[in-house]
C-alpha positions in Angstrom: 30.9 41.6 53.7 30.2 42.6 50.1 31.5 39.8 47.8 34.3 40.1 45.1 33.2 39.7 41.7 35.1 39.1 38.4 35.0 42.3 36.3 34.6 40.4 32.9 32.7 37.3 34.0 30.8 38.6 37.0 32.3 35.4 38.9 32.3 35.1 42.7 35.9 35.1 44.3 34.6 32.6 47.0 37.9 31.2 48.6 40.5 31.8 45.8 43.9 33.0 46.7 45.3 36.0 45.0 47.5 33.8 42.6 44.5 32.1 41.2 42.2 35.0 41.1 44.9 37.2 39.8 45.1 34.6 36.7 41.6 34.1 36.5 41.1 37.5 35.8 43.9 37.8 33.3 42.4 34.5 31.3 39.0 36.4 31.4 40.7 39.4 29.9 42.3 37.9 27.0 39.4 36.1 26.2 36.7 38.8 26.4 39.4 41.0 24.4 39.5 38.4 21.6 35.5 37.7 21.7 34.7 41.7 21.3 37.7 42.5 19.4 35.3 43.6 16.2 32.2 43.8 18.0 30.4 47.1 18.5 29.4 48.2 22.1 25.6 48.0 22.6 23.5 49.5 24.9 23.3 46.7 27.8 27.0 46.7 27.7 27.3 50.8 28.2 24.7 50.1 31.0 26.5 47.3 32.8 29.7 48.9 32.7 28.4 52.4 34.2 25.3 51.5 35.9 26.8 53.5 39.2 27.5 56.5 37.4 24.0 56.3 35.6 22.3 55.9 38.6 24.3 58.9 40.7 23.7 61.2 37.4 20.1 60.6 37.6 19.6 61.0 41.1 21.0 64.5 40.8 19.5 65.5 37.5 16.2 64.4 38.0 14.9 66.8 40.8 16.1 69.7 38.8 14.3 68.8 35.9 11.2 68.1 37.9 11.3 71.7 39.2 11.5 73.6 36.0 8.4 71.8 34.6 5.1 73.7 35.1 2.5 70.9 34.8 4.1 67.2 35.8 7.3 65.6 35.2 8.0 62.2 34.3 10.4 59.6 33.4 9.5 56.8 31.0 12.6 54.4 30.0 11.1 51.8 27.9 13.8 49.2 27.0 13.0 46.5 24.4 15.9 44.2 24.8 15.9 41.6 21.8 18.2 39.0 22.4 19.4 36.8 19.5 22.5 34.1 19.3 25.1 35.0 19.2 24.5 39.1 19.1 22.4 41.3 21.6 20.4 44.1 20.1 19.0 47.1 22.5 16.5 49.3 21.7 15.1 52.3 23.8 13.0 55.4 23.4 13.0 58.5 25.1 11.1 61.8 24.5 13.5 65.0 25.5 12.4 67.5 28.1 12.2 71.2 27.9 15.1 71.4 30.0 18.7 72.4 28.5 20.1 69.5 30.3 20.9 66.3 28.4 22.3 62.8 29.0 23.6 62.7 25.4 27.3 63.0 26.8 26.7 60.0 28.7 24.2 57.9 27.5 23.1 56.9 24.0 21.0 59.2 22.2 18.1 57.1 21.9 17.5 57.5 25.7 15.1 60.6 27.0 12.7 61.8 29.2 8.9 62.1 28.9 7.0 65.2 30.8 3.5 64.3 30.6 2.5 62.1 33.7 3.5 62.2 37.2 4.5 58.8 37.8 8.0 57.3 36.9 7.5 53.7 35.0 10.5 51.5 34.1 9.5 48.7 31.8 12.1 46.1 30.8 11.0 43.8 28.2 13.5 41.0 27.3 12.8 38.7 24.5 14.6 35.6 23.7 13.5 33.5 20.8 13.7 29.6 20.3 12.3 29.0 22.7 10.7 32.5 23.5 11.1 33.8 26.9 9.7 37.0 27.7 10.3 38.5 31.2 8.9 41.9 32.3 9.4 43.6 35.2 7.1 46.5 36.1 7.6 48.9 38.9 5.5 52.4 39.8 7.0 54.5 42.6 5.3 57.2 44.2 4.4 60.5 42.7 7.0 62.1 44.7 10.2 63.0 43.0 12.1 62.7 46.3 11.0 59.3 47.3 12.4 58.2 43.8 15.7 59.7 44.6 15.9 58.2 47.9 15.1 54.8 46.5 17.9 55.1 43.7 20.4 56.1 46.4 19.8 53.0 48.6 19.8 50.7 45.4 23.1 52.5 44.5 24.7 52.2 48.1 23.1 48.6 48.7 23.7 47.2 45.1 21.0 44.5 45.8 19.6 42.5 43.4 15.7 43.9 44.0 16.7 47.6 42.5 14.2 48.6 39.9 17.1 49.4 37.7 19.6 46.5 38.2 19.1 44.9 34.7 20.6 41.9 36.1 17.4 41.3 38.0 15.3 41.8 34.8 16.4 38.1 33.8 16.5 36.4 37.4 13.9 34.4 36.7 15.3 30.5 36.8 13.9 29.4 33.5 16.3 27.7 31.2 17.3 29.4 28.3 16.7 27.2 24.9 19.0 27.7 21.9 18.1 26.2 18.2 21.5 24.7 18.1 21.6 23.3 21.4 23.2 19.7 20.8 21.4 18.3 23.8 18.4 18.4 21.6 19.6 16.8 18.5 19.2 12.8 17.6 22.2 10.8 18.8 22.8 9.3 15.2 22.7 12.3 12.4 21.3 11.1 9.0 23.2 11.6 6.0 20.7 13.6 4.6 20.9 16.2 7.5 24.1 16.6 8.0 24.0 19.8 6.3 21.1 21.1 8.2 22.8 20.4 11.5 26.3 22.0 10.1 24.5 25.3 9.2 23.5 25.8 12.8 26.7 26.3 14.0 28.3 25.7 17.4 26.2 26.5 20.4 28.8 28.7 22.7 26.4 31.0 24.7 28.0 33.4 27.3 26.9 33.8 30.8 24.8 36.9 29.9 22.5 34.7 27.5 21.6 32.2 30.3 19.3 32.3 33.2 21.1 33.8 36.2 23.7 35.4 33.8 25.9 32.2 34.9 26.3 28.5 33.8 24.7 26.2 36.2 26.6 25.3 39.2 27.0 21.4 40.4 28.8 19.4 43.0 31.1 16.8 41.7 31.8 13.6 43.8 34.6 15.1 45.9 31.8 17.7 46.9 33.5 20.8 45.2 31.3 23.1 43.5 32.0 22.6 39.6 30.5 24.6 36.3 31.3 25.2 32.6 33.3 28.1 31.6 33.3 30.2 28.4 37.2 30.3 28.3 36.8 26.4 27.0 35.3 28.0 23.9 38.9 29.0 23.2 42.4 27.3 22.6 46.1 29.0 23.4 48.3 27.7 20.6 52.2 27.2 21.5 53.0 30.6 20.0 50.3 32.5 22.7 47.6 33.1 20.0 44.2 32.2 21.1 41.7 30.6 18.6 38.5 29.4 18.9 37.1 25.9 19.1 34.7 25.4 16.4 33.8 22.1 17.3 32.9 22.7 21.0 29.1 23.2 21.7 27.7 23.9 25.3 24.2 22.1 25.7 22.2 24.5 28.2 19.3 22.1 28.7 21.6 19.2 29.4 24.6 21.3 31.1 27.1 19.1 29.1 29.6 19.6 26.0 29.4 18.1 22.8 31.9 17.9 20.2 29.1 18.3 17.2 31.9 17.5 14.7 32.1 13.9 15.8 28.5 13.9 16.1 27.5 14.8 12.4 30.7 13.9 10.5 32.3 11.2 12.6 32.9 7.7 11.8 30.7 5.2 13.6 33.3 4.8 16.6 33.7 8.5 16.7 30.5 8.7 17.0 29.7 6.6 20.0 32.3 8.5 22.2 30.7 9.9 25.2 31.5 13.4 24.1 29.8 13.0 20.8 27.0 10.7 21.7 25.5 11.9 25.0 27.8 14.9 25.7 30.3 15.4 28.9 29.4 17.1 32.1 32.6 16.0 34.4 33.9 19.4 34.7 36.4 18.4 37.3 38.3 17.2 34.2 36.9 18.8 31.4 40.0 20.7 30.3 42.0 17.4 30.2 39.0 15.9 28.3 38.9 18.6 25.6 42.5 18.5 25.1 42.8 14.5 24.7 39.4 14.5 22.6 40.8 16.9 19.9 43.8 15.5 19.7 42.9 11.8 19.0 42.7 10.3 15.6 38.5 9.8 15.6 38.1 13.8 16.2 40.8 14.4 13.4 39.1 12.0 11.0 35.7 13.8 11.7 37.2 17.3 11.3 38.6 16.4 7.8 35.5 15.0 6.8 33.8 18.2 7.7 36.2 20.3 5.8 35.7 18.2 2.7 32.1 18.3 3.0 32.3 22.0 3.3 34.4 22.2 0.3 31.7 20.0 -1.9 34.4 17.0 -1.6 32.2 14.8 0.6 33.8 11.4 1.3 30.5 10.2 2.7 29.0 10.8 -1.0 31.8 9.5 -2.7 31.6 6.2 -0.4 27.7 5.9 -0.9 27.7 6.9 -4.9 30.8 3.8 -4.8 29.0 1.6 -2.8 25.4 2.3 -4.7 27.5 1.3 -7.8 28.4 -2.0 -6.5 25.1 -2.5 -5.3 23.6 -2.0 -8.6 26.5 -4.5 -10.1 25.5 -7.3 -7.4 21.8 -6.8 -8.0 22.1 -7.4 -11.9 24.5 -10.4 -11.3 21.9 -12.0 -9.3 19.3 -11.3 -11.6 21.5 -13.6 -14.1 21.7 -16.3 -11.2 17.8 -16.1 -10.6 17.3 -16.4 -14.5 19.5 -19.6 -14.6 17.5 -21.0 -11.2 14.6 -20.4 -12.8 14.9 -22.0 -15.8 16.8 -25.3 -14.8 14.1 -25.4 -12.3 11.2 -25.3 -14.8 13.0 -27.6 -16.9 13.7 -30.1 -14.2 17.8 -30.0 -15.1 20.1 -30.8 -12.2 21.9 -27.9 -10.9 25.3 -29.2 -9.2 27.9 -31.2 -10.6 30.2 -33.9 -8.9 33.2 -31.6 -8.9 32.5 -27.8 -8.8 36.2 -26.9 -8.1 38.0 -24.2 -10.0 39.9 -26.9 -12.0 37.2 -29.0 -12.7 36.3 -29.2 -16.4 32.7 -29.9 -15.6 31.1 -27.9 -12.5 27.8 -28.9 -13.2 25.1 -27.4 -15.0 24.3 -24.2 -12.8 28.1 -22.9 -12.9 28.6 -24.2 -16.6 25.5 -22.2 -17.6 26.5 -18.9 -15.7 29.7 -19.3 -17.6 28.1 -19.3 -20.9 25.5 -16.3 -19.7 29.1 -14.4 -19.0 30.6 -14.3 -22.3 27.4 -11.9 -23.1 27.2 -10.0 -19.8 30.6 -7.9 -19.2 29.3 -7.2 -15.6 28.7 -11.1 -14.4 32.2 -11.8 -16.5 34.0 -9.3 -14.2 32.6 -10.9 -11.3 33.8 -14.5 -12.2 37.0 -13.0 -13.0 37.4 -11.7 -9.3 36.3 -14.9 -7.8 39.1 -17.1 -9.6 41.8 -14.1 -8.8 41.0 -13.9 -5.2 40.2 -17.5 -4.8 38.7 -16.9 -1.2 35.8 -14.6 -2.1 33.5 -14.2 0.8 30.3 -13.3 -1.5 30.4 -15.3 -4.8 26.1 -15.8 -5.1 27.3 -19.2 -6.5 27.2 -21.3 -3.4 25.2 -24.2 -2.7 23.6 -22.3 0.1 23.0 -19.2 -1.9 20.9 -21.8 -4.4 19.0 -23.2 -1.6 18.2 -19.7 -0.3 17.2 -18.3 -3.6 15.0 -21.5 -4.3 13.5 -21.2 -1.2 12.6 -17.3 -1.7 11.0 -17.8 -5.2 9.2 -20.8 -3.9 7.9 -18.6 -1.1 6.9 -16.0 -3.3 4.8 -18.4 -5.9 3.4 -19.9 -2.9 2.2 -16.5 -1.4 0.6 -15.4 -4.6 -1.2 -19.0 -4.9 -2.7 -18.6 -1.3 -3.5 -15.0 -2.1 -5.9 -16.2 -4.8 -7.1 -19.2 -2.7 -8.2 -16.9 0.0 -10.1 -14.6 -2.3 -11.6 -17.6 -4.1 -13.3 -18.3 -0.7 -13.7 -22.0 -0.7 -11.4 -24.5 -2.4 -10.7 -28.5 -2.4 -7.6 -30.5 -1.7 -6.1 -33.5 -3.6 -3.7 -35.5 -1.7 -1.5 -38.5 -3.0 1.7 -40.1 -1.8 4.7 -41.9 -3.5 7.8 -43.5 -2.8 10.7 -42.0 -4.1 14.0 -43.1 -5.5 15.7 -42.8 -2.0 12.5 -44.9 -0.4 11.0 -42.2 1.3 7.3 -41.5 1.2 6.3 -38.6 -0.2 3.3 -36.2 0.7 1.7 -34.5 -2.0 -0.8 -31.8 -1.2 -2.5 -29.9 -4.0 -5.2 -27.5 -3.8 -8.1 -26.6 -6.4 -9.9 -23.4 -6.4 -11.8 -21.0 -8.9 -10.4 -17.4 -9.4 -11.6 -14.9 -11.6 -13.5 -17.2 -13.4 -11.0 -19.6 -14.2 -10.1 -23.0 -12.5 -6.6 -23.6 -10.8 -4.9 -26.8 -9.5 -2.0 -25.7 -7.5 0.7 -27.4 -5.5 1.0 -26.4 -2.4 3.4 -28.4 -0.1 5.6 -31.7 -0.7 6.9 -33.3 2.4 7.7 -36.5 3.7 5.9 -38.7 6.0 6.9 -41.7 8.4 3.7 -42.7 9.3 1.4 -43.7 6.1 -1.7 -44.5 8.7 -4.7 -42.3 8.0 -4.0 -40.2 11.2 -0.1 -39.6 10.7 -1.2 -38.3 7.3 -4.2 -36.2 8.9 -1.3 -34.8 10.9 0.8 -33.7 7.9 -2.3 -32.3 6.4 -3.2 -30.4 9.6 1.0 -29.1 9.8 0.7 -28.0 6.3 -2.5 -26.0 6.5 -1.4 -24.4 9.5 1.8 -23.1 8.2 0.1 -21.7 5.2 -2.7 -20.1 7.5 -5.5 -22.0 5.6 -8.9 -22.4 7.5 -9.5 -25.9 6.0 -12.1 -26.3 8.7 -14.2 -23.4 7.2 -13.6 -23.0 3.7 -12.7 -26.7 2.5 -15.8 -28.2 0.4 -14.2 -31.4 -1.1 -11.2 -33.7 -0.9 -10.0 -36.6 -3.5 -7.3 -39.2 -3.1 -7.2 -42.7 -4.3 -8.8 -46.2 -3.1 -6.4 -46.8 -0.4 -7.5 -48.0 3.1 -5.4 -45.1 5.0 -7.2 -42.7 2.6 -10.6 -43.7 2.0 -11.1 -45.8 5.2 -14.2 -45.5 6.9 -13.0 -45.6 10.7 -9.4 -44.5 10.7 -9.1 -43.1 6.9 -7.7 -39.6 6.0 -11.0 -38.4 4.9 -12.6 -39.6 8.0 -10.5 -37.6 10.1 -11.1 -34.3 8.2 -14.7 -34.9 8.3 -14.8 -34.9 11.8 -13.8 -31.7 11.9 -15.7 -30.7 8.8 -18.5 -32.4 7.5 -18.6 -30.2 4.9 -15.5 -31.7 3.1 -17.3 -34.4 1.0 -15.2 -37.0 -0.2 -15.2 -38.8 -3.7 -12.7 -40.9 -5.3 -10.5 -39.9 -7.8 -12.2 -40.6 -11.2 -8.7 -41.7 -12.8 -7.9 -44.3 -10.2 -11.3 -45.5 -10.6 -10.8 -46.0 -14.4 -7.3 -47.4 -13.6 -9.2 -50.2 -11.5 -12.0 -50.9 -14.1 -9.4 -51.9 -16.2 -7.3 -53.7 -13.8 -10.2 -55.9 -13.0 -11.4 -56.7 -16.5 -7.8 -57.3 -18.0 -7.2 -60.1 -15.2 -10.6 -61.6 -15.8 -9.4 -64.1 -17.9 -6.3 -66.6 -18.4 -5.5 -65.4 -21.4 -5.2 -61.6 -21.0 -3.1 -62.2 -17.7 -0.6 -64.3 -19.9 -0.3 -61.7 -22.2 0.4 -58.9 -19.8 2.8 -61.2 -18.2 5.0 -62.0 -21.6 4.8 -57.7 -22.3 6.0 -57.4 -18.8 8.7 -60.0 -18.8 9.6 -58.7 -22.6 10.3 -55.0 -21.3 12.5 -56.5 -18.4 14.5 -58.4 -21.0 14.9 -55.7 -23.3 16.6 -53.5 -21.0 20.1 -54.6 -21.4 22.2 -52.3 -23.1 23.4 -55.0 -26.1 19.9 -56.1 -26.3 18.4 -52.7 -27.0 21.1 -51.9 -29.2 20.6 -54.6 -31.4 16.7 -53.6 -31.5 17.5 -49.9 -32.5 20.1 -51.5 -35.2 16.8 -53.5 -36.3 14.4 -50.5 -36.1 16.9 -48.5 -38.5 16.9 -51.2 -41.0 13.4 -52.1 -41.3 12.1 -48.6 -40.9 14.6 -46.1 -41.7 12.6 -43.3 -42.3 10.6 -43.6 -38.6 11.7 -42.4 -35.4 13.4 -44.8 -32.9 11.3 -46.5 -30.4 12.1 -48.4 -27.1 9.9 -50.5 -25.0 8.0 -48.5 -22.2 7.9 -49.7 -18.7 5.2 -51.0 -16.9 3.3 -49.1 -14.2 1.1 -50.9 -11.6 -0.9 -47.6 -10.9 -1.3 -45.9 -14.3 -2.6 -48.0 -17.1 -1.9 -45.3 -19.7 1.9 -46.8 -19.5 0.6 -50.3 -20.8 -1.2 -48.4 -23.5 2.3 -46.8 -24.7 3.9 -50.0 -24.0 1.8 -52.1 -26.6 1.9 -49.2 -29.0 5.7 -49.9 -29.1 5.5 -53.5 -29.8 2.7 -52.9 -32.4 4.4 -50.3 -34.6 7.9 -52.4 -34.0 7.0 -55.9 -34.1 9.1 -57.1 -37.1 12.5 -55.8 -35.6 11.3 -56.9 -32.3 10.6 -60.5 -33.5 14.1 -60.3 -35.5 15.8 -59.1 -32.2 14.5 -62.3 -30.2 15.9 -64.7 -32.9 19.1 -63.1 -32.9 19.4 -63.3 -29.3 18.0 -66.9 -29.6 21.0 -68.0 -31.9 23.7 -65.9 -30.2 26.8 -67.8 -29.2 28.0 -65.1 -26.6 25.0 -65.6 -24.5 24.5 -67.8 -21.6 21.9 -70.2 -20.8 19.4 -68.1 -18.8 19.7 -65.3 -21.7 19.2 -67.8 -24.6 16.4 -69.9 -22.5 14.2 -66.4 -21.8 14.9 -65.3 -25.8 13.6 -68.7 -27.2 10.7 -68.5 -24.9 9.8 -64.8 -25.5 10.1 -65.4 -29.4 7.6 -68.4 -29.2 5.0 -66.3 -27.4 5.3 -63.2 -29.5 5.4 -65.4 -32.6 2.0 -66.7 -31.3 -0.9 -66.0 -33.2 -3.1 -65.9 -29.3 -0.5 -62.8 -28.5 -1.1 -61.0 -31.5 -5.0 -61.0 -31.4 -5.1 -60.0 -27.7 -2.3 -57.4 -28.5 -4.9 -55.9 -31.2 -7.8 -56.3 -29.0 -6.4 -54.9 -26.1 -5.2 -51.8 -27.8 -8.6 -51.2 -29.4 -9.9 -51.1 -25.5 -7.2 -48.6 -24.2 -8.0 -46.7 -27.5 -10.9 -45.7 -25.9 -10.3 -45.4 -22.2 -6.9 -43.7 -22.7 -8.3 -40.2 -23.8 -10.8 -40.5 -21.2 -8.1 -41.0 -18.3 -6.2 -38.5 -19.7 -8.8 -36.0 -19.6 -9.8 -36.9 -15.8 -6.2 -35.9 -14.9 -6.3 -32.6 -16.8 -6.3 -29.3 -14.8 -9.5 -27.8 -16.4 -11.5 -30.9 -16.0 -15.0 -29.9 -16.8 -17.3 -32.5 -14.6 -20.3 -32.3 -17.1 -17.9 -33.1 -20.0 -16.4 -35.7 -17.8 -19.6 -37.7 -17.2 -20.5 -37.5 -21.0 -17.2 -38.7 -22.0 -17.7 -41.6 -19.5 -20.9 -42.5 -20.8 -19.5 -42.2 -24.5 -16.5 -44.4 -23.7 -19.2 -47.2 -21.9 -21.4 -47.0 -25.3 -18.4 -47.4 -27.5 -17.2 -50.5 -25.8 -20.9 -51.8 -25.7 -20.9 -51.4 -29.3 -17.7 -53.8 -29.6 -19.4 -56.9 -27.9 -21.3 -58.1 -31.3 -20.2 -61.0 -33.6 -19.4 -58.4 -36.3 -16.9 -56.6 -34.4 -15.3 -59.7 -33.7 -14.9 -60.5 -37.0 -13.4 -57.1 -37.7 -10.8 -57.9 -35.2 -10.1 -61.6 -37.0 -9.7 -60.0 -40.0 -7.2 -57.1 -38.6 -5.4 -59.9 -36.8 -4.7 -62.1 -40.3 -3.6 -58.5 -41.9 -1.1 -58.0 -39.3 0.2 -61.7 -39.2 0.7 -61.9 -43.0 2.3 -58.6 -43.2 4.7 -59.3 -40.2 5.4 -62.9 -41.4 4.2 -64.4 -37.8 4.7 -68.0 -37.4 1.2 -68.8 -36.5 -1.4 -67.6 -38.8 -4.2 -69.2 -36.7 -5.2 -70.4 -33.4 -3.5 -73.9 -32.2 -6.3 -76.7 -32.4 -6.5 -78.4 -29.1 -7.6 -82.1 -28.6 -11.0 -82.3 -26.9 -10.8 -83.9 -23.6 -12.9 -86.8 -22.4 -14.1 -87.8 -19.1 -13.4 -91.2 -18.2 -17.1 -92.7 -17.4 -17.1 -94.3 -14.0 -19.6 -97.2 -13.1 -23.1 -95.7 -12.8 -22.2 -92.5 -14.5 -23.2 -91.3 -18.0 -20.8 -90.5 -20.5 -21.0 -86.3 -20.9 -18.3 -85.5 -23.6 -17.0 -81.6 -23.9 -18.8 -79.7 -26.5 -16.2 -79.6 -29.2 -15.8 -75.6 -30.3 -13.5 -74.1 -32.7 -10.5 -71.9 -31.6 -12.6 -68.8 -32.6 -15.3 -69.3 -31.3 -13.9 -70.4 -28.0 -11.8 -67.2 -28.2 -14.8 -65.0 -28.8 -17.0 -66.6 -26.0 -14.4 -67.0 -23.3 -12.0 -63.8 -23.6 -13.7 -61.3 -26.0 -17.0 -61.1 -24.7 -16.0 -61.8 -21.0 -13.6 -59.1 -21.2 -15.9 -56.5 -22.4 -18.8 -57.7 -20.6 -16.5 -56.8 -17.5 -15.3 -53.6 -18.4 -18.7 -52.1 -19.3 -20.4 -53.3 -15.8 -17.2 -51.8 -13.9 -17.6 -48.5 -15.9 -21.5 -48.4 -15.3 -21.1 -49.0 -11.4 -18.1 -47.4 -10.8 -18.2 -44.4 -12.8 -21.2 -43.8 -13.8 -23.3 -43.9 -10.8 -20.8 -41.4 -8.6 -22.0 -38.5 -6.8 -21.2 -35.1 -8.9 -21.8 -32.8 -6.2 -17.9 -31.8 -6.3 -15.2 -32.3 -8.9 -12.6 -34.9 -8.2 -9.7 -35.2 -10.3 -6.2 -37.1 -10.5 -2.9 -35.7 -9.1 -0.5 -35.4 -12.1 1.8 -33.6 -9.9 3.4 -36.6 -8.5 4.8 -37.5 -11.5 7.3 -34.6 -11.3 9.0 -35.9 -8.2 10.1 -38.8 -10.4 11.3 -36.4 -12.9 13.2 -34.2 -10.3 14.5 -37.0 -7.4 16.4 -39.4 -9.8 18.8 -41.8 -9.2 21.8 -39.3 -9.6 19.8 -36.7 -7.5 18.5 -39.2 -4.7 20.4 -37.2 -2.1 18.5 -33.9 -2.4 17.1 -31.9 0.5 13.3 -32.1 1.0 13.3 -28.1 1.3 15.3 -28.2 -1.9 13.3 -30.7 -3.7 9.9 -28.7 -2.7 11.4 -25.6 -4.1 12.0 -27.0 -7.3 8.6 -28.9 -7.6 6.9 -25.6 -7.0 8.8 -24.0 -9.7 8.4 -26.6 -11.9 4.4 -27.1 -11.5 3.6 -23.6 -11.2 5.6 -22.1 -14.2 2.6 -20.0 -15.0 2.9 -17.9 -12.2 5.4 -14.9 -12.5 8.2 -13.8 -10.2 9.2 -10.3 -9.1 13.0 -10.3 -9.5 13.3 -7.2 -7.2 11.0 -8.7 -4.5 13.2 -11.9 -4.9 16.8 -10.0 -4.5 15.4 -8.0 -1.5 14.1 -10.6 0.5 17.7 -12.5 -0.3 19.4 -9.3 1.1 17.4 -9.2 4.3 18.8 -12.8 5.1 22.3 -11.3 6.8 24.0 -8.2 7.7 26.3 -8.5 4.8 23.8 -9.3 1.9 21.8 -6.0 3.0 25.2 -3.8 2.8 25.6 -5.5 -0.6 22.2 -5.6 -2.1 20.2 -2.8 -0.6 21.0 0.8 -2.0 22.3 3.5 0.5 
């Protein structure tokens, strides 16, 4: 039985009843009228509509034309069909015959017959661009014109798909037709910069004529029914009966799905995640309901409004991006001021946080108060602070302690990365390690690297961490942890290691240097010169009773003068006795740094008269307790003695030679040859002091000082000579009587100088000079940063502040720091990264 087809969409009736079939035909008729209302009829439309008439007419006309020809007759129909979305353009050429008959009244004037060959050729070339599809069907009938007529009549009667003139068969290939505006080939998320490009492509609404098999693909749904898309969904019927086109609906021939291109391009994130926008929908069982529900939802309406504004050059997204970038620019400018403040306070070792940082506090701490001061000259920062104060609960202030810690960590990491880059380029390096106990009684492990880069010697603080195990193996584990985190190949590139003389450091069997040399024998260990020099001075100054008593009196004097009232009296008397000179205070002794002894003796020597008067006042004070009075009396007697004064001047002479050497051995730019020269020069200068002439000069300087400062004792005390009791059978050998001056010269002056010269000769001048070793001066910074008022500071914060304080010559890229901070969270990325 012949199948029943729709005259408009060529759809087969199948099992539809009369009502549904009539309704379908009426719908197609309305849509077809709307679609071709202003469209000019093309050759292909004419051919499809009148194909039966054309075939009958040709079957009657061709024999007559062939009989009138004297040589041969031929009919060549060359049709070149070029299909470009959405128009269909057909071009045909025909050369008229000599016959008077003409087809112009039934067919376009382009078509003609040609009388040169005896064959009948029909060549149909269909060219579809993007992607290119070329289909050619060629059929050469027999030379007999009667066979051609019979063939045409048979095709006309049977109307099979194998007919050579059936245009539908020219594209019977099952190859999928591709379109440039196919939304199935678009990315899931459209970048803002490409919105205009995809909008200009337009919607993809192909008709069945433009598809393979001239129909939409058919599939079986979950209920077994055959379903497919229909072009009627391209249009929408208003309540007033007006039919309008859905400018947002696109059909994807590659996926056989329907997309909402408006939501896909202009939708908010929620709209872009809808199935019809992101992946398309192929649920043709419920396609009408899905389309109607989608075009009435809020997300789609918002997308339509965004598209309209975009097309009218009033783009919401551009305004949002512009406003967002302005806010980002302001936030980055605020962050630059905050970073400036953090770097300044870190390099000056100033505490950041205050005791009370609340809004109502009159002193919010150094950091916040400094930010307030900067805000007076920075309008953007002032506006930011005003916003925080007005809203109270602001999510992003950039001023919290967490922000401080993050920024300090980022800044220190930038400094450390530059340092490590130089170390790796240098090739080899040496390490210096020292430990100290901070104010919170934690053992701080300090690691410094020394290297040569671009002809300059650098000494950099690499890490500061705590260690619970102070043994050699415990510190070796900390050393391995630090080098592994910083990706330093110490087993290959470490050439030297320098520490102090502690057993856990230089122990032959279980010291840190032994554990390192077990893995890297080339890492030579040399004792730190500065530590050796300190030990030399310690050994020599404690060699006799007089020097031990002297340093004991100085230590006791420093401890006694720490009290507030005693210091105030000492300052008052300094202003009275030395009106035009700066105020000096007694310095604390350090057991590991003998340069502190030199500073303490300098204060006593310069302010001797004011110090003695202070002790006399405290000794005679009525409001002092007995313990204070007793200590003041004892210290005043000791300081007023001739022995104290001569020993003070003698020790000062020694420190005037050793202190410059000690400072040079702790400098960053230490030159090993120059250091050896200074050591040898110091030894010679100390050796030159061991003469009677130099001793007499010491005595003369002491007498001048005594007379100038009205010291109670002007000479050594005369001691009664000791006489031994002679036992039966013994000879009387009495003690040789020496004057106090001779006794001091032989038992104190010469002995101390001999000991110190010998120690320098044996411990410093004979050291192996294959590797430069120096003192770790960075360890002092720990006590400057982690003070009594900052004893609870976190270890990471302390390490960051230490690196920024010590390595202040390394420049910091603020943009790099801000970008790194922005990447720490999604919120910061949104507020600090330009769109």
